[in-house]
N, C-alpha and C positions, 0 to 999 in steps of 0.2 A: 338273971336267967330268963325272965319273961321277955326282955328285949331280944335275946337271941332267938327264942322260939317264934316271936312275932316276926322278926326279920326273915327267918327261914320260911315261914308260911307265906309272907308277901313275895319272897323270891320264887317260891315254888309256883304260886299263882301266875306271876309274870312269865316264868318259863313255860307254863302250860298254855298261856295265851299265845305266845310266840309259836309253840309247837302246833297248836290247833290252826292258827292262821297259815302256817307253812303247809300243813297236810289236810286242808279242808276237803279236797276231792277224795282222797283215800279214806278219810273218816266217814264221808257220806257213802262211799261204796261199801265199807264195812257194815254200816248201819243197814243198807239195803240188803246185804247178804243175810243179816240176822233176821230181818223182817221176812225175807223169802224162806228162810229155814223154818220159821214158825207159821208160814202161810197167812201172814197178816198184811193188811194194806198199810203202806208207809204213811206216816203223818208227821206234821211239823212238831206236834206235842211230844211224840216219842223221840224224835231226833234231838230236840232240846234236852230231854231227860238223858239221852245218851251222852251228850256233850257235858251236861252237869255232872254225870258220874265220873267223867275224866277230871273235872275240877276237884271232886272229892278224893280222887286217887293222887292228886298232884303232890302232896307232901311225900308220899312213898316213891313216886316216880321221878322226883326232882333230880337226883343224881344221874339217873339213866338218861333223862332228857338233856341235861347239861352235857354229858359225854356225847350224845347224839348230835347236838348242835356243834360241839367242837369238832367232831369227826367228819361229818358230811353235810353240814349246814342245816341239820334238823329234819331232813327228808327221811321218811320211812323207807326201809329196804324191803324189797319184795323178792 
């Protein structure tokens, strides 16, 4: 059972890395929109935290990211 969970966690992180690499520009734009909404100055520290939260959500988002990669190459739809 532990092997299955470990394998799923590794797969989810790998898929998240692929997803982040494909959608770098859009993720950065989303981060800037968040900073603009709260009237804060963008910083590299908070952008890294924003990306880190994506990795924390990776196990929950893994099936959706997999379907997104199969459907249209992993690009976010606007």
